[in-house]
MILONU-24539 format. One record per residue (C-alpha): residue number from 1; residue in three letters; chain; x, y, z. Coordinates in nm, 2 decimals, m for minus. Each point is the difference from the previous one (the first is absolute). Layout:
BEGIN
<NUM 'ALA' 'A' <X Y Z>>,
...
END
This chain:
BEGIN
<1 'UNK' 'A' <m3.27 1.45 1.31>>,
<2 'UNK' 'A' <0.19 m0.14 0.29>>,
<3 'UNK' 'A' <0.17 0.26 0.23>>,
<4 'UNK' 'A' <0.20 0.01 0.28>>,
<5 'UNK' 'A' <m0.13 0.19 0.29>>,
<6 'UNK' 'A' <0.27 0.14 0.21>>,
<7 'UNK' 'A' <0.02 0.05 0.39>>,
<8 'UNK' 'A' <m0.07 0.28 0.00>>,
<9 'UNK' 'A' <m0.35 m0.02 m0.24>>,
<10 'UNK' 'A' <m0.04 m0.29 0.20>>,
<11 'UNK' 'A' <m0.03 0.17 0.38>>,
<12 'UNK' 'A' <m0.18 0.29 m0.14>>,
<13 'UNK' 'A' <m0.21 m0.22 m0.15>>,
<14 'UNK' 'A' <m0.10 m0.16 0.36>>,
<15 'UNK' 'A' <0.05 0.31 0.11>>,
<16 'UNK' 'A' <m0.32 0.16 m0.19>>,
<17 'UNK' 'A' <m0.22 m0.35 0.03>>,
<18 'UNK' 'A' <0.03 0.08 0.37>>,
<19 'UNK' 'A' <m0.08 0.38 0.04>>,
<20 'UNK' 'A' <m0.29 m0.10 m0.23>>,
<21 'UNK' 'A' <m0.16 m0.28 0.18>>,
<22 'UNK' 'A' <m0.01 0.17 0.35>>,
<23 'UNK' 'A' <0.07 0.29 0.21>>,
<24 'UNK' 'A' <0.17 m0.13 0.38>>,
<25 'UNK' 'A' <0.41 0.02 m0.19>>,
<26 'UNK' 'A' <0.05 0.27 m0.10>>,
<27 'UNK' 'A' <0.40 0.04 0.03>>,
<28 'UNK' 'A' <0.22 m0.13 m0.27>>,
<29 'UNK' 'A' <0.28 0.21 0.03>>,
<30 'UNK' 'A' <0.34 m0.16 m0.05>>,
<31 'UNK' 'A' <0.07 m0.17 0.32>>,
<32 'UNK' 'A' <m0.34 m0.04 0.14>>,
<33 'UNK' 'A' <m0.16 m0.34 0.09>>,
<34 'UNK' 'A' <m0.20 m0.05 m0.27>>,
<35 'UNK' 'A' <0.22 0.06 m0.27>>,
<36 'UNK' 'A' <0.24 m0.23 0.15>>,
<37 'UNK' 'A' <m0.26 m0.27 m0.01>>,
<38 'UNK' 'A' <m0.08 0.06 m0.38>>,
<39 'UNK' 'A' <0.38 0.07 m0.15>>,
<40 'UNK' 'A' <0.12 m0.34 0.15>>,
<41 'UNK' 'A' <m0.30 m0.23 m0.29>>,
<42 'UNK' 'A' <0.09 0.28 m0.25>>,
<43 'UNK' 'A' <0.33 m0.11 0.01>>,
<44 'UNK' 'A' <m0.03 m0.32 m0.06>>,
<45 'UNK' 'A' <m0.30 0.01 m0.28>>,
<46 'UNK' 'A' <0.32 0.22 m0.14>>,
<47 'UNK' 'A' <0.20 m0.32 0.01>>,
<48 'UNK' 'A' <m0.34 m0.17 m0.14>>,
<49 'UNK' 'A' <0.03 0.14 m0.28>>,
<50 'UNK' 'A' <0.36 0.02 m0.13>>,
<51 'UNK' 'A' <0.02 m0.35 0.04>>,
<52 'UNK' 'A' <m0.35 0.00 m0.25>>,
<53 'UNK' 'A' <0.17 0.20 m0.25>>,
<54 'UNK' 'A' <0.37 m0.18 0.05>>,
<55 'UNK' 'A' <m0.18 m0.33 m0.01>>,
<56 'UNK' 'A' <m0.17 0.13 m0.32>>,
<57 'UNK' 'A' <0.23 0.14 m0.20>>,
<58 'UNK' 'A' <0.21 m0.32 0.05>>,
<59 'UNK' 'A' <m0.32 m0.22 m0.04>>,
<60 'UNK' 'A' <m0.11 0.18 m0.36>>,
<61 'UNK' 'A' <0.33 m0.06 m0.25>>,
<62 'UNK' 'A' <0.05 m0.38 0.17>>,
<63 'UNK' 'A' <m0.36 m0.07 m0.10>>,
<64 'UNK' 'A' <0.07 0.18 m0.34>>,
<65 'UNK' 'A' <0.31 m0.19 m0.03>>,
<66 'UNK' 'A' <m0.12 m0.35 0.09>>,
<67 'UNK' 'A' <m0.29 0.00 m0.18>>,
<68 'UNK' 'A' <0.21 0.02 m0.29>>,
<69 'UNK' 'A' <0.23 m0.18 0.06>>,
<70 'UNK' 'A' <0.27 0.24 0.03>>,
<71 'UNK' 'A' <0.28 m0.07 0.20>>,
<72 'UNK' 'A' <0.30 0.11 0.12>>,
<73 'UNK' 'A' <0.31 m0.04 m0.26>>,
<74 'UNK' 'A' <0.28 m0.22 0.26>>,
<75 'UNK' 'A' <0.33 0.09 m0.06>>,
<76 'UNK' 'A' <0.21 m0.18 m0.21>>,
<77 'UNK' 'A' <0.36 m0.07 m0.01>>,
<78 'UNK' 'A' <0.32 0.17 m0.21>>,
<79 'UNK' 'A' <0.18 m0.24 m0.25>>,
<80 'UNK' 'A' <0.30 0.06 m0.18>>,
<81 'UNK' 'A' <0.29 m0.16 m0.15>>,
<82 'UNK' 'A' <0.32 m0.04 0.18>>,
<83 'UNK' 'A' <0.35 m0.10 m0.17>>,
<84 'UNK' 'A' <0.15 m0.25 0.24>>,
<85 'UNK' 'A' <0.44 m0.05 m0.06>>,
<86 'UNK' 'A' <0.09 m0.35 0.10>>,
<87 'UNK' 'A' <0.40 m0.08 m0.06>>,
<88 'UNK' 'A' <0.01 m0.23 m0.38>>,
<89 'UNK' 'A' <0.02 m0.40 0.13>>,
<90 'UNK' 'A' <0.08 m0.27 m0.20>>,
<91 'UNK' 'A' <m0.39 m0.07 m0.02>>,
<92 'UNK' 'A' <m0.30 0.11 0.05>>,
<93 'UNK' 'A' <m0.16 0.16 0.32>>,
<94 'UNK' 'A' <m0.35 0.04 0.09>>,
<95 'UNK' 'A' <m0.21 0.24 0.20>>,
<96 'UNK' 'A' <m0.33 m0.13 0.11>>,
<97 'UNK' 'A' <m0.33 0.18 m0.05>>,
<98 'UNK' 'A' <m0.10 0.08 0.42>>,
<99 'UNK' 'A' <0.39 0.19 m0.02>>,
<100 'UNK' 'A' <0.01 0.29 0.23>>,
<101 'UNK' 'A' <0.17 0.29 m0.05>>,
<102 'UNK' 'A' <0.00 0.28 0.27>>,
<103 'UNK' 'A' <0.08 0.43 m0.15>>,
<104 'UNK' 'A' <0.29 0.12 0.20>>,
<105 'UNK' 'A' <m0.20 0.30 0.22>>,
<106 'UNK' 'A' <m0.32 m0.14 m0.08>>,
<107 'UNK' 'A' <m0.27 m0.25 0.19>>,
<108 'UNK' 'A' <m0.15 m0.16 m0.28>>,
<109 'UNK' 'A' <0.11 m0.37 m0.11>>,
<110 'UNK' 'A' <m0.04 m0.08 m0.37>>,
<111 'UNK' 'A' <m0.01 m0.32 m0.13>>,
<112 'UNK' 'A' <0.07 m0.13 m0.37>>,
<113 'UNK' 'A' <m0.30 m0.16 m0.14>>,
<114 'UNK' 'A' <0.19 m0.26 m0.22>>,
<115 'UNK' 'A' <0.24 m0.25 m0.05>>,
<116 'UNK' 'A' <0.27 0.20 m0.11>>,
<117 'UNK' 'A' <0.34 m0.16 m0.09>>,
<118 'UNK' 'A' <0.37 0.14 m0.06>>,
<119 'UNK' 'A' <0.20 m0.14 m0.33>>,
<120 'UNK' 'A' <0.30 m0.23 0.16>>,
<121 'UNK' 'A' <0.28 0.28 m0.15>>,
<122 'UNK' 'A' <m0.25 0.29 0.03>>,
<123 'UNK' 'A' <0.00 0.28 0.27>>,
<124 'UNK' 'A' <m0.36 0.10 0.06>>,
<125 'UNK' 'A' <m0.32 m0.02 m0.07>>,
<126 'UNK' 'A' <m0.30 0.26 m0.01>>,
<127 'UNK' 'A' <m0.27 m0.14 0.21>>,
<128 'UNK' 'A' <m0.36 0.13 0.08>>,
<129 'UNK' 'A' <m0.09 0.04 0.32>>,
<130 'UNK' 'A' <m0.35 0.11 0.19>>,
<131 'UNK' 'A' <m0.02 0.17 0.37>>,
<132 'UNK' 'A' <m0.16 m0.24 0.25>>,
<133 'UNK' 'A' <m0.14 0.28 0.18>>,
<134 'UNK' 'A' <m0.27 0.23 m0.12>>,
<135 'UNK' 'A' <0.01 0.37 m0.06>>,
<136 'UNK' 'A' <0.25 0.31 m0.12>>,
<137 'UNK' 'A' <0.31 m0.13 0.23>>,
<138 'UNK' 'A' <0.09 m0.22 m0.29>>,
<139 'UNK' 'A' <0.03 0.25 m0.23>>,
<140 'UNK' 'A' <0.39 0.02 m0.04>>,
<141 'UNK' 'A' <0.20 0.26 m0.22>>,
<142 'UNK' 'A' <0.20 m0.20 m0.29>>,
<143 'UNK' 'A' <0.36 m0.10 0.17>>,
<144 'UNK' 'A' <m0.08 m0.09 0.35>>,
<145 'UNK' 'A' <0.22 m0.28 0.14>>,
<146 'UNK' 'A' <m0.20 m0.34 0.05>>,
<147 'UNK' 'A' <0.17 m0.24 0.22>>,
<148 'UNK' 'A' <m0.09 m0.36 0.06>>,
<149 'UNK' 'A' <m0.18 m0.10 0.29>>,
<150 'UNK' 'A' <0.08 m0.42 m0.03>>,
<151 'UNK' 'A' <0.37 m0.09 m0.16>>,
<152 'UNK' 'A' <0.00 0.04 m0.36>>,
<153 'UNK' 'A' <0.37 m0.14 m0.09>>,
<154 'UNK' 'A' <0.20 0.20 m0.20>>,
<155 'UNK' 'A' <m0.17 0.32 0.13>>,
<156 'UNK' 'A' <0.13 0.31 m0.10>>,
<157 'UNK' 'A' <m0.23 0.27 m0.05>>,
<158 'UNK' 'A' <m0.39 0.07 m0.08>>,
<159 'UNK' 'A' <m0.11 0.36 m0.14>>,
<160 'UNK' 'A' <m0.34 0.07 m0.09>>,
<161 'UNK' 'A' <m0.01 0.08 m0.41>>,
<162 'UNK' 'A' <m0.26 0.29 0.08>>,
<163 'UNK' 'A' <m0.21 0.13 0.18>>,
<164 'UNK' 'A' <m0.31 m0.18 0.16>>,
<165 'UNK' 'A' <m0.33 0.18 0.00>>,
<166 'UNK' 'A' <m0.25 m0.20 m0.01>>,
<167 'UNK' 'A' <m0.07 m0.05 0.36>>,
<168 'UNK' 'A' <m0.30 0.17 0.10>>,
<169 'UNK' 'A' <m0.18 0.04 0.35>>,
<170 'UNK' 'A' <m0.33 m0.10 0.06>>,
<171 'UNK' 'A' <m0.27 0.23 m0.17>>,
<172 'UNK' 'A' <m0.08 0.35 0.24>>,
<173 'UNK' 'A' <m0.37 0.12 0.09>>,
<174 'UNK' 'A' <0.07 0.28 m0.19>>,
<175 'UNK' 'A' <0.09 m0.21 m0.27>>,
<176 'UNK' 'A' <m0.25 m0.23 m0.03>>,
<177 'UNK' 'A' <m0.21 0.30 m0.01>>,
<178 'UNK' 'A' <0.11 0.13 m0.32>>,
<179 'UNK' 'A' <0.01 m0.36 m0.16>>,
<180 'UNK' 'A' <m0.34 m0.02 0.08>>,
<181 'UNK' 'A' <m0.08 0.32 m0.17>>,
<182 'UNK' 'A' <0.14 m0.14 m0.30>>,
<183 'UNK' 'A' <m0.19 m0.30 0.05>>,
<184 'UNK' 'A' <m0.34 0.14 m0.02>>,
<185 'UNK' 'A' <0.11 0.20 m0.31>>,
<186 'UNK' 'A' <0.07 m0.27 m0.12>>,
<187 'UNK' 'A' <m0.30 m0.18 m0.03>>,
<188 'UNK' 'A' <m0.10 0.06 m0.29>>,
<189 'UNK' 'A' <0.31 m0.16 m0.14>>,
<190 'UNK' 'A' <0.08 m0.02 m0.39>>,
<191 'UNK' 'A' <0.20 0.34 0.10>>,
<192 'UNK' 'A' <0.34 0.10 m0.05>>,
<193 'UNK' 'A' <m0.07 0.00 0.44>>,
<194 'UNK' 'A' <m0.11 m0.34 0.04>>,
<195 'UNK' 'A' <0.27 m0.11 m0.21>>,
<196 'UNK' 'A' <0.31 0.14 0.21>>,
<197 'UNK' 'A' <m0.23 m0.10 0.37>>,
<198 'UNK' 'A' <m0.06 m0.36 m0.19>>,
<199 'UNK' 'A' <0.39 0.00 m0.03>>,
<200 'UNK' 'A' <0.05 0.08 0.32>>,
<201 'UNK' 'A' <m0.16 m0.29 0.19>>,
<202 'UNK' 'A' <0.23 m0.27 m0.14>>,
<203 'UNK' 'A' <0.23 m0.17 0.21>>,
<204 'UNK' 'A' <0.18 m0.34 0.05>>,
<205 'UNK' 'A' <0.09 m0.13 0.34>>,
<206 'UNK' 'A' <0.27 m0.21 0.03>>,
<207 'UNK' 'A' <m0.02 m0.43 0.11>>,
<208 'UNK' 'A' <m0.15 0.10 0.33>>,
<209 'UNK' 'A' <m0.18 0.26 m0.07>>,
<210 'UNK' 'A' <0.15 0.28 0.11>>,
<211 'UNK' 'A' <m0.08 0.33 m0.25>>,
<212 'UNK' 'A' <0.33 m0.02 m0.25>>,
<213 'UNK' 'A' <m0.03 0.20 m0.29>>,
<214 'UNK' 'A' <m0.30 0.26 m0.01>>,
<215 'UNK' 'A' <m0.03 0.23 m0.32>>,
<216 'UNK' 'A' <0.12 0.38 0.09>>,
<217 'UNK' 'A' <0.00 0.21 m0.36>>,
<218 'UNK' 'A' <m0.19 m0.04 m0.29>>,
<219 'UNK' 'A' <m0.01 0.17 m0.30>>,
<220 'UNK' 'A' <m0.30 m0.06 m0.23>>,
<221 'UNK' 'A' <0.09 0.11 m0.39>>,
<222 'UNK' 'A' <m0.20 0.01 m0.32>>,
<223 'UNK' 'A' <0.18 m0.08 m0.27>>,
<224 'UNK' 'A' <m0.23 0.14 m0.27>>,
<225 'UNK' 'A' <0.03 0.32 0.09>>,
<226 'UNK' 'A' <0.40 0.05 m0.08>>,
<227 'UNK' 'A' <m0.09 m0.32 m0.35>>,
<228 'UNK' 'A' <m0.32 0.11 m0.13>>,
<229 'UNK' 'A' <0.05 m0.32 m0.15>>,
<230 'UNK' 'A' <m0.09 m0.22 0.33>>,
<231 'UNK' 'A' <m0.33 m0.09 0.10>>,
<232 'UNK' 'A' <m0.20 0.20 0.25>>,
<233 'UNK' 'A' <m0.04 m0.28 0.22>>,
<234 'UNK' 'A' <0.32 m0.12 0.07>>,
<235 'UNK' 'A' <0.21 0.17 0.38>>,
<236 'UNK' 'A' <0.28 m0.10 0.12>>,
<237 'UNK' 'A' <0.07 m0.06 0.36>>,
<238 'UNK' 'A' <0.36 0.07 0.13>>,
<239 'UNK' 'A' <0.01 m0.06 0.40>>,
<240 'UNK' 'A' <0.36 m0.02 0.21>>,
<241 'UNK' 'A' <0.01 m0.12 0.34>>,
<242 'UNK' 'A' <0.25 0.22 0.15>>,
<243 'UNK' 'A' <0.29 m0.23 m0.02>>,
<244 'UNK' 'A' <0.31 0.02 m0.14>>,
<245 'UNK' 'A' <m0.13 m0.24 m0.25>>,
<246 'UNK' 'A' <m0.27 0.02 m0.07>>,
<247 'UNK' 'A' <m0.40 m0.16 m0.04>>,
<248 'UNK' 'A' <0.05 m0.39 0.00>>,
<249 'UNK' 'A' <m0.22 m0.22 m0.20>>,
<250 'UNK' 'A' <m0.20 m0.14 0.24>>,
<251 'UNK' 'A' <m0.04 0.45 0.09>>,
<252 'UNK' 'A' <m0.20 0.05 m0.37>>,
<253 'UNK' 'A' <m0.14 m0.34 m0.02>>,
<254 'UNK' 'A' <m0.23 0.11 0.30>>,
<255 'UNK' 'A' <m0.02 0.38 m0.13>>,
<256 'UNK' 'A' <m0.10 m0.16 m0.34>>,
<257 'UNK' 'A' <m0.25 m0.23 0.21>>,
<258 'UNK' 'A' <m0.12 0.33 0.18>>,
<259 'UNK' 'A' <m0.08 0.18 m0.29>>,
<260 'UNK' 'A' <m0.20 m0.25 m0.20>>,
<261 'UNK' 'A' <m0.21 m0.12 0.31>>,
<262 'UNK' 'A' <0.03 m0.37 0.08>>,
<263 'UNK' 'A' <m0.15 m0.26 0.18>>,
<264 'UNK' 'A' <0.05 m0.10 0.36>>,
<265 'UNK' 'A' <0.05 m0.27 0.18>>,
<266 'UNK' 'A' <m0.38 m0.03 0.06>>,
<267 'UNK' 'A' <m0.11 m0.01 m0.40>>,
<268 'UNK' 'A' <m0.08 0.38 0.02>>,
<269 'UNK' 'A' <0.02 0.22 m0.19>>,
<270 'UNK' 'A' <0.25 0.28 0.10>>,
<271 'UNK' 'A' <m0.02 0.31 m0.25>>,
<272 'UNK' 'A' <0.30 0.15 m0.14>>,
<273 'UNK' 'A' <0.08 0.38 m0.07>>,
<274 'UNK' 'A' <0.02 0.01 m0.39>>,
<275 'UNK' 'A' <m0.31 0.11 m0.20>>,
<276 'UNK' 'A' <m0.16 m0.26 m0.22>>,
<277 'UNK' 'A' <0.17 m0.06 m0.39>>,
<278 'UNK' 'A' <0.37 0.23 0.11>>,
<279 'UNK' 'A' <0.32 m0.25 0.06>>,
<280 'UNK' 'A' <0.21 0.13 0.32>>,
<281 'UNK' 'A' <0.30 m0.12 0.02>>,
<282 'UNK' 'A' <0.17 0.03 0.27>>,
<283 'UNK' 'A' <0.39 m0.03 0.01>>,
<284 'UNK' 'A' <0.34 0.06 0.20>>,
<285 'UNK' 'A' <0.11 0.36 m0.02>>,
<286 'UNK' 'A' <0.42 m0.02 m0.05>>,
<287 'UNK' 'A' <0.26 0.09 0.26>>,
<288 'UNK' 'A' <0.20 0.36 m0.09>>,
<289 'UNK' 'A' <0.31 0.02 0.31>>,
<290 'UNK' 'A' <0.08 0.29 0.03>>,
<291 'UNK' 'A' <0.35 0.05 0.11>>,
<292 'UNK' 'A' <0.10 0.30 0.25>>,
<293 'UNK' 'A' <0.32 0.16 0.10>>,
<294 'UNK' 'A' <0.05 0.27 0.18>>,
<295 'UNK' 'A' <0.24 0.22 0.27>>,
<296 'UNK' 'A' <m0.16 0.08 0.31>>,
<297 'UNK' 'A' <0.15 0.25 0.25>>,
<298 'UNK' 'A' <m0.09 m0.06 0.38>>,
<299 'UNK' 'A' <m0.10 0.26 0.30>>,
<300 'UNK' 'A' <0.28 m0.05 0.26>>,
<301 'UNK' 'A' <m0.16 m0.24 0.27>>,
<302 'UNK' 'A' <m0.14 m0.25 m0.19>>,
<303 'UNK' 'A' <0.15 m0.34 m0.07>>,
<304 'UNK' 'A' <0.09 m0.03 m0.36>>,
<305 'UNK' 'A' <m0.09 m0.39 m0.06>>,
<306 'UNK' 'A' <m0.38 0.03 0.19>>,
<307 'UNK' 'A' <m0.06 0.39 m0.24>>,
<308 'UNK' 'A' <0.12 m0.19 m0.34>>,
<309 'UNK' 'A' <m0.24 m0.30 0.11>>,
<310 'UNK' 'A' <m0.30 0.22 0.01>>,
<311 'UNK' 'A' <0.06 0.16 m0.30>>,
<312 'UNK' 'A' <0.07 m0.31 m0.19>>,
<313 'UNK' 'A' <m0.38 m0.12 0.20>>,
<314 'UNK' 'A' <m0.14 0.34 m0.15>>,
<315 'UNK' 'A' <0.12 m0.01 m0.33>>,
<316 'UNK' 'A' <m0.12 m0.34 m0.07>>,
<317 'UNK' 'A' <m0.32 0.05 0.17>>,
<318 'UNK' 'A' <m0.05 0.31 m0.19>>,
<319 'UNK' 'A' <0.08 m0.20 m0.36>>,
<320 'UNK' 'A' <m0.20 m0.29 0.10>>,
<321 'UNK' 'A' <m0.28 0.20 0.06>>,
<322 'UNK' 'A' <m0.03 0.09 m0.34>>,
<323 'UNK' 'A' <m0.30 m0.13 m0.20>>,
<324 'UNK' 'A' <0.07 m0.24 m0.36>>,
<325 'UNK' 'A' <0.11 0.29 m0.27>>,
<326 'UNK' 'A' <0.05 0.27 0.28>>,
<327 'UNK' 'A' <0.33 0.14 m0.10>>,
<328 'UNK' 'A' <0.24 0.06 0.31>>,
<329 'UNK' 'A' <0.10 0.36 0.06>>,
<330 'UNK' 'A' <0.34 0.09 0.10>>,
<331 'UNK' 'A' <m0.15 0.30 0.20>>,
<332 'UNK' 'A' <m0.19 m0.24 0.26>>,
<333 'UNK' 'A' <0.28 m0.23 0.02>>,
<334 'UNK' 'A' <0.21 0.28 0.17>>,
<335 'UNK' 'A' <m0.33 0.17 0.12>>,
<336 'UNK' 'A' <0.00 m0.39 0.16>>,
<337 'UNK' 'A' <0.34 0.02 0.09>>,
<338 'UNK' 'A' <0.00 0.33 0.17>>,
<339 'UNK' 'A' <m0.30 m0.08 0.23>>,
<340 'UNK' 'A' <0.25 m0.28 0.20>>,
<341 'UNK' 'A' <0.06 0.17 0.32>>,
<342 'UNK' 'A' <0.38 0.11 0.01>>,
<343 'UNK' 'A' <0.01 0.07 m0.35>>,
<344 'UNK' 'A' <0.07 0.35 m0.15>>,
<345 'UNK' 'A' <0.11 m0.05 m0.35>>,
<346 'UNK' 'A' <m0.01 m0.31 m0.26>>,
<347 'UNK' 'A' <0.13 0.03 m0.29>>,
<348 'UNK' 'A' <m0.10 m0.30 m0.26>>,
<349 'UNK' 'A' <0.22 m0.07 m0.31>>,
<350 'UNK' 'A' <m0.22 m0.28 m0.12>>,
<351 'UNK' 'A' <m0.27 0.05 m0.15>>,
<352 'UNK' 'A' <0.16 0.31 m0.15>>,
<353 'UNK' 'A' <m0.39 0.04 m0.12>>,
<354 'UNK' 'A' <m0.39 m0.11 0.08>>,
<355 'UNK' 'A' <0.01 m0.36 m0.14>>,
<356 'UNK' 'A' <m0.27 m0.09 m0.24>>,
<357 'UNK' 'A' <m0.25 m0.31 0.06>>,
<358 'UNK' 'A' <m0.16 m0.20 m0.24>>,
<359 'UNK' 'A' <m0.40 0.01 0.05>>,
<360 'UNK' 'A' <0.10 m0.40 0.01>>,
<361 'UNK' 'A' <0.25 0.01 0.29>>,
<362 'UNK' 'A' <0.02 0.07 0.35>>,
<363 'UNK' 'A' <0.30 0.20 0.18>>,
<364 'UNK' 'A' <0.18 m0.12 0.27>>,
<365 'UNK' 'A' <0.32 0.06 0.17>>,
<366 'UNK' 'A' <0.30 m0.16 m0.10>>,
<367 'UNK' 'A' <0.35 0.10 0.22>>,
<368 'UNK' 'A' <0.00 0.27 0.16>>,
<369 'UNK' 'A' <0.40 0.09 0.05>>,
<370 'UNK' 'A' <0.09 0.27 0.22>>,
<371 'UNK' 'A' <0.30 0.12 0.14>>,
<372 'UNK' 'A' <0.05 0.30 0.27>>,
<373 'UNK' 'A' <0.11 0.34 m0.06>>,
END
């Protein structure tokens, strides 16, 4: 087993060797010439030991990850829907794909993903947008105001309809390690754990090759456990992308392909994650918006607007972090709000109790309306 020798051990070994091989030099006390001559290379040897240890420590996981082609998960951009208000016009107004919107007090630009027309006489349109920078910096709370980066005829306002929470940062070393342990535990495939891991691999890319959506939440349901008339070999897999609109059809198709197995571009078979003879239906989990209304008491010396925005973000983050089918706990909402610096009290009026979520739905933050006491 590889062991690191420290400076004292190396110097002692050298001195012991010198004492055993000759009799002329006998003074090895601290500060002596002989000991100083030995201690100089001992310090360098200790550094070599440390460098070798750190190199091995870094190389071992890298070698393992490369052997299994286990790359780090990249960051993904946030996406969601904004409502654009315009002055009514006598003709249709086109808001083309690629139109930029910049949230107030945020540094991430969003772009529309498709052409949207505001019909003549209408004053608003709901438009899907995608952050141009990947990462959690694009996660904005519901109600955030946005300004267009280019001129839009008759523009009045734009706000985020719901919280954006699908943006993720690049996978950390610890997250990668945990995911690899899960991967090893599911190598046997055909189990519920294997299905969950297979679902987590699904993602879709945009037109330029950037990952725009991935499975962030999943739930496996075996219908026969609740209804004995259902076949035992039927499994339903519900997925959600962590966004306000839920998994796209493209993500559902990709997840189904991974679970069932497929042939790659070279014609080579890629094994699926389900057992032979088992039917697994991948279904997009519905989204249940949970509104929160409450009164915040803020300590003196804090800016009310800034603290209120942080409370909104904290509450939204808690709700968005819940898995498919998880109940929204009222006391956890209070705890999230109270965890913000400057908050001395938080009294929510909505929800009045815990909010139960059906097993096939994912709770997402709706309108979070806060007033300052």
